[in-house]
N, C-alpha and C positions, 0 to 999 in steps of 0.2 A: 899806364893805367893806374888810377888812384882809387883806393878803397875808402868808402865812407863808413864811419862807425856810428851806429845808431842804437840807443838804448831801447828797451822794451818795457812793458808793464811788469814783466817778471825780472827782478834784479839779478837773477842767476843767469839770464839769457841776454846775449847781446847780438846784434846783427851787423854783418859786414857786407855792405852793398856794393855791387859792381855797376859801372856805367851802362851796361847792357845785359841782356838776358844770358844766363848760364845754364838754365834748365827749362825746357819747353814742354808744357803739358805733363810734367812729371814732378812729383814731390818725393824727396828722399829723406829718410830718417835712419841714422846709424847710431846704435847704442854701444857698439864696441868695434874694435879693429877687425874682427872676423867678418863683419858685415859689409866691409868697404870695398869689395871687389870691383864695384862699378865706379868708385871714386878714389883715384890715387891721392887727391888732395886731402880728402877726409882721412885716408889711411895715415898720411903724414901728420895731420893734426892730432891724431890719437896718441902720438908719442909725447904730446904735452901732458904731464901728469894730472892736470886739473880739468881736462876735457871729459865731460860726462856723456853728452849727446850732441850730435851734429845734425842739423837740418839744412837741406839744400832745396831751394824752390825759387822760381822766377829769376830775379836778379840779385839774390842774396844768399849768404851762408849764415845761419844762426847757430851759435854754440852755447850750450848749457854747461856751466862750470860746477865742479865740486866746491865745497865751502873752504877749501884749504887756501884759496887766494881771493882777492877782490879784483874785479874787472879793471878798476882804475890803475892797478899795478901792472897789468899785463896786456891790456887791449891794444895798445900801440904796437907792441912787439908781435902780437898775433896778426894784426893787419899787415905789418911789414913782411912777415913770413908768407902770408897769402900772396902778396904782391910779387915777392921774389919768386915764389913757386911758379906763378903764371908767366912771369917775364922770362923764366928759363925754359919755357915750353912745356911745363907740367900740365897734365890733363885734370880738369875738374871732374868731368863725368866721362866715362868710357861707354860708347854706344854698344848695345848688345848686337853681336855679329849675326845673330839669328833673326833679328828684327827686320821686317820687310823694308827695302829701300824706299825712301820717300820721294814723291814726284814733286819737282820744284814748281811753284806757282808764283804769280806776281800779285801783290796787294798794294793798292795805293789809295790815299785818302782824298776825297773831294769835298770842298765846302758846299753848303746848301743855303738856300734863302733863309733857313732857320738857323740862327747863330748857336742854338743849343744842340744842333744835330750835325753830325759828320757822316758822310757816306764813304764806306770802304768798298772799293770795287775789286773783285777777284777775277783772275784770268781763267775762270771755268764756271760752268753752271752750278748753282747751289740747290735750287729748288724749282719745281714747276708751279708751286702754290705760294702766293704771297701770305706771309704770316706776321702778325704783330703781337708783341709780348709786352704787357704793362708791368709785369713783375715775375719773379723767379717761379712762383707757383703755377704759371701758365706755360712753362717751358717743356712739358712732357714730350712734345714732338721735336724739340731741338736741343740736343746736348750742348751745342755750341752756345746758344743763347743762355742756357743755364750757367755755363762757365763764365760768360761775360757778366752776368749779374753779380758774380762774386767780387767784381771790382766795385768798390763802394761808391764810385762816382757815376756808375751807369744807372740811368733812370728808366729808359725804354729802349726796345730793340725792334727793328722791322727788317725782315729778310725777304727778298724777292729776286728771282732769276740769278744774276751774278753779283749781287751787292748786299751789303749789310749796313743799315742805317742805325747809328747809335746816338741816342739822346742822353745828355749828361745833366747832372745837377749843377747848380751854379757854384758849388764849393771849390771847383778847380777850373783851370783854363785848358783849352785844347792844346796849347803849346806844351803843357806839362804832361799830357797823357796820350797824345796822338801816336807817338812812336811806340809806346807800350802796347796800345791796343792793336796797332797795325802788325807789330811783331808777333803778338799773341795769336791773332787770327791766322796769319801766314803759317806759323809753325803748327798750330792746331790742325789745319787742313793738310799740310804737307805730311804730318805724322799719322794721317789716316783717321782723324777724328770725324765723327758724324756731325754734319751741319744740320740736316733735317731728316727725320725718320718719317718718310711719306706715309707709311702705314699707320702712324699714330696721330695723324692730323685729324682732328675732329671738326666736322662741318659746323660752322657758326651761323646762327640765324641771319646775321647781318650780311653774310655772303651768299646765302641761298638764292636770292633773287637774280644773281648773275649766273647761276648754274643753268646749263642747257635744259635740264629737266623742268625748270620753273619758268624759263623765258617765254615759252609758248602760251603760258597761262596768264601773262600780263596783258594789259590793254595796249593798244597800238602806240599811244604816245609814250608810255613807259618803255616799250621796246625801242622806239626811236631814240629816246634819251640815253638808254644804255648803249646803243650802237654809237652814238656821238661821243659819249664818254670814253668808250673803248678805243675808238679810232683816232680821235683828235686830242683828248685830254690826257688819258693815261700815259702815252709815250712822253709827253712833256713833263708831267709830275714825276715819272719814274727817273727821268734824267736828273732830277733834283733830289733823288733819294726818297720819294714819297709814293703814295698811291691814293686813289679815290674809288669809293664803292658807292653804287646806287643803292639807296635805301627804299625810297617810295616816291610816288607822285600823286598829289591830290588834285584831281580834275577841277573840283569846285574852287579851291583856293589858288590854283595854278602854282602850287608849292612843290618844288623838287627838294627832297632831303637827301643829303649825301654824307658819307663818313670819310674823314680824312685820316690817313695813316702815315707812319714814318715821319719824314721831315716836315710834311704838310701839317701834321697835328701840332697845334700850338705855335705855328710859325706866325710872326708878326705881320707878314704880308699875305696870309691866307685869306683874310677878309677881302682884301683888294682883289686877289686872284679870283675869288668866288664871284664877286659882284661885277668886276670890270672885265673878267676873262670868260669864265664858264657861263655865267648868267647871260651875258651879252651874246655869246655864241649860240646858246640854246634859243634865245629870243629870235635871233636871225635865222637859224637853220630850221626852226619850227614855225617861223612866221607868227610869233605870238609875243607881243610886247608886255604881256601881263605876267609872264613867268618870273618866279622868284626862286633863287637857290639858297638853301640854308644848310649849314653843317651841324650835325647832331652828335658830335664826339662826346664820349662820356667824360 
């Protein structure tokens, strides 16, 4: 195991990064040796006279120094001490014996037709309601989504049934972040983190048309369109980490408006799918060649 030394914006603090996670869903801050009962490594590091504060989170240990030394003089020795400690079987974090035992789950990543979106499939149900989050302010119903938005490269999140679709900014590649996200999701769920709080889900106007209470109030053609989307289209787009919602049908214009979510939103092939897949299917099944399908994503 090789420790990577990284400087921070604070010259008094330096990070020692591990090749894998060392703390899952927890952040530790130790200001003195008396606080280190959960970390034998932090306890040992406090014997170094220049150590002021120790932070442990994710895949790194950050140490704040007193001004009696400069990091350039001691950082290599500290990194070596950490490597030796771990190599000799030393524990970085000691689990609380009173903490409930975690239930093991499997999480694996699947590519989607959208190169900006990856689908993380979980070996258990996560939610009964499909949810899309454009930013952290929308995550009241999903503590997991809120935590995922703290990764700077996460752009949007979609959660449905047993999977989480994550869309990223272009600043980084999937090769660099897939393991980090997969590990975080796995450990978050295994440690009892809440994925979706069903009681906090707020009905969105764009979803109301698909609710049973509104279905009977729609015209016959709209009902037929919804049934086709539910039976034939949704399973296919869900397999690719996405979702489709019926928005409206204009009888005069023969225009069907839909909302794309998850990997479908912003996907380069979504236009082709709408026109050559969904639109042609509706034309055929409704026996109406004038039908046009349009996505109205914000």
